[in-house]
N, C-alpha and C positions, 0 to 999 in steps of 0.2 A: 130841466135842461141843463145841461153843464156848456157853459161857454168856454171856448180855448182862447187864453190868454194871447197866444199869437195872433189869433184871428181879430182878436181887439187891436193888438199892436199895429197889424196890418191895415184895419181900418183907420186908424187916427195917423198914420204915415200918409195913406192915399188923401185922406182930408187934407192935411197940411200941405201936400203937394198941390193939390187942386186949389187952394187958398193963395198959392205963391205962382200959379200958372199965369204966364206972361211976364214973370221976372226971371232974369238970368238966376242960376242955381248959385248959392254961396253956400259952401262947405261949414257942416254945423263943427263945433269943437269936438263931439264925440265921433263924428265920421273922419277926422284927421287921426284919429288913433286906430282905425281900422287896418288889418295888414293884407296886402295882396300874399294870395296863396295860390299853390296849383292843385291838384286833384289828390296828389299823394300825402300834400301838407295838410290837409283838410280830412284824412280817410278815418280816422279818429274822434272827428267834431259833430256835434249836431247841426244837422241842415236846419234853419228856419224859414228858409223861403227864398224865390225866385224874385226880386225888385228890379224896378227899370225907372226912367227917366227920359222924358224927350224934349227937345231945345229945338229952336229954329234961329238960323245965324245966318249973315251973309257967307262964311267961313264954315267949310263941313268941318273942318277942325276943331274950330270952337264949338259948334253944335255938338260935336262927338263930346268934347269935354265938359261941356255944360251937362249934358245928358247924363255923364258919369256921374258927376258931383250930385244931383239931384238922385241918383240909383243909391250911391253912397251914403246918403242923408237919410234916407229910407232905410238901409241895411242897419244904420247906426240905432235907428227907431226901433228896429227890434232887437238889440242888444247884441247885434252880431260883432265878433271880434275880429273875425277874418273874412275875405272874399275871394271868389273867382270871376275874374271878368268874362264875359261872354262877347262873340263879336257884335258891333253895333250895326244896324242897320239905316239907312240915309235914302231919303226921295228928293229931288227938286221941289222948290217951293219958290213962291213969289220972292221972297226975301232972299234965297239962295240955296238952303239946305234945311230941310228938315231931319234929324237924326235921333233914333231911341238907343240908348245905351242900357244893357242890364246887368246885374252881376248874383251870384249865387252866394246865400249870407250863411254864416255858420257861426256857432259858439264853439271855441276851443279851450280847453284847459290852459 
């Protein structure tokens, strides 16, 4: 049985994010190197997956921001070089807002 390398990396990213749940996401050094792109910029790139992160915060804006940081950390763990942001989704919570942000991750030459 052949194991897909991206599958293993995705599992690692999920495990890492689970270990950090309850903590505000901090950008990894690798995630700071990712370049935001639009669909035309990644047309000739390798798609490596959709990754996301959820955070809860009193401020909806901060919850979105921290969720995106978590998503970018996961994209970096997949060795992505570029990402395309998706619209975040938010719900009310006892703390204020719980938001989930996701990105499509790509490896570009």
